[in-house]
Rosetta silent file (secondary structure, phi, psi, omega in degrees, C-alpha in Angstrom):
SEQUENCE: MTRATTESAAAAPWWKKAAWMVAIWAGSVLALFAVSSLFRLLMTAAGMKVR
SCORE:     score description
SCORE:     0.000 S_00000001
   1 L     0.000  149.886  178.600   -6.549  107.518   60.695 S_00000001
   2 L   -91.080  165.703 -176.251   -7.862  110.963   61.045 S_00000001
   3 H   -62.416  -39.002  178.821   -9.380  112.755   58.241 S_00000001
   4 H   -59.062  -40.825 -178.769   -6.493  115.188   57.888 S_00000001
   5 H   -69.876  -41.384  176.746   -4.035  112.297   57.538 S_00000001
   6 H   -65.473  -35.901  176.845   -5.972  110.571   54.745 S_00000001
   7 H   -60.380  -43.533 -176.407   -6.439  113.880   52.975 S_00000001
   8 H   -70.806  -35.947  173.896   -2.693  114.641   53.073 S_00000001
   9 H   -54.864  -49.108 -177.149   -1.944  111.045   52.001 S_00000001
  10 H   -67.718  -30.939 -175.879   -4.250  111.401   48.957 S_00000001
  11 H   -81.438  -11.115 -176.679   -2.753  114.829   48.127 S_00000001
  12 L   -67.344  139.166 -174.857    0.814  113.534   47.975 S_00000001
  13 L   -66.631  152.068 -171.418    2.285  113.781   44.493 S_00000001
  14 H   -63.670  -28.019 -177.045    2.620  110.650   42.460 S_00000001
  15 H   -72.816  -32.430  175.115    6.482  110.944   42.290 S_00000001
  16 H   -68.114  -36.237  179.230    6.691  110.822   46.061 S_00000001
  17 H   -74.189  -37.195  177.376    4.570  107.710   46.346 S_00000001
  18 H   -66.506  -37.143 -176.802    6.768  106.099   43.516 S_00000001
  19 H   -59.853  -46.220 -178.274    9.958  107.204   45.366 S_00000001
  20 H   -67.275  -35.500  174.980    8.710  105.390   48.430 S_00000001
  21 H   -64.637  -39.105  179.184    7.830  102.296   46.592 S_00000001
  22 H   -63.644  -47.172 -173.458   11.208  102.265   44.893 S_00000001
  23 H   -72.778  -26.627  168.899   12.984  102.791   48.149 S_00000001
  24 H   -70.245  -37.462  178.365   11.050   99.974   49.871 S_00000001
  25 H   -66.958  -45.174 -177.038   11.843   97.661   46.982 S_00000001
  26 H   -65.261  -41.217  176.419   15.530   98.503   47.086 S_00000001
  27 H   -57.477  -41.613 -179.739   15.582   97.985   50.782 S_00000001
  28 H   -71.857  -32.544  174.020   14.136   94.606   50.476 S_00000001
  29 H   -63.028  -40.707  176.472   16.489   93.600   47.762 S_00000001
  30 H   -68.969  -35.907  177.917   19.452   94.705   49.917 S_00000001
  31 H   -70.752  -35.079  174.073   18.061   92.836   52.865 S_00000001
  32 H   -57.004  -51.294 -177.894   17.674   89.743   50.703 S_00000001
  33 H   -61.006  -43.511  179.325   21.317   89.980   49.585 S_00000001
  34 H   -61.843  -40.994  179.243   22.464   90.365   53.071 S_00000001
  35 H   -72.159  -44.083 -178.407   20.692   87.223   54.329 S_00000001
  36 H   -65.876  -33.027  174.062   21.800   85.185   51.285 S_00000001
  37 H   -67.581  -31.523  176.612   25.414   86.349   51.806 S_00000001
  38 H   -74.961  -38.579  177.824   25.280   85.306   55.457 S_00000001
  39 H   -66.690  -39.757 -178.349   23.882   81.887   54.500 S_00000001
  40 H   -66.807  -40.387 -175.685   26.607   81.456   51.858 S_00000001
  41 H   -68.592  -37.317 -175.428   29.257   82.473   54.378 S_00000001
  42 H   -73.787  -46.582  176.596   27.868   79.939   57.024 S_00000001
  43 H   -61.689  -37.438  177.941   27.687   77.144   54.414 S_00000001
  44 H   -69.272  -42.206 -177.778   31.242   77.772   53.229 S_00000001
  45 H   -64.377  -26.950 -177.652   32.495   77.764   56.892 S_00000001
  46 L   -79.121   -7.660 -179.279   30.599   74.336   57.278 S_00000001
  47 L   101.271    0.032  179.972   32.604   72.894   54.394 S_00000001
  48 L   -87.274  122.833 -176.702   29.888   73.126   51.712 S_00000001
  49 L  -132.119  148.698  171.219   31.380   74.675   48.560 S_00000001
  50 L   -72.746  143.299 -177.569   29.982   75.440   45.106 S_00000001
  51 L   -59.917    0.000    0.000   31.701   73.432   42.391 S_00000001
């Protein structure tokens, strides 16, 4: 990283850093939901059902 890049990252407001963290967390939760839904669909198609 260049010095200008690290200085601008350090100068970013706290709310912007928090917003990025929330966005990354929400994206990971949505990705986990998508994968689990896909597995549930595949398992149901294979004949495995929840009681």
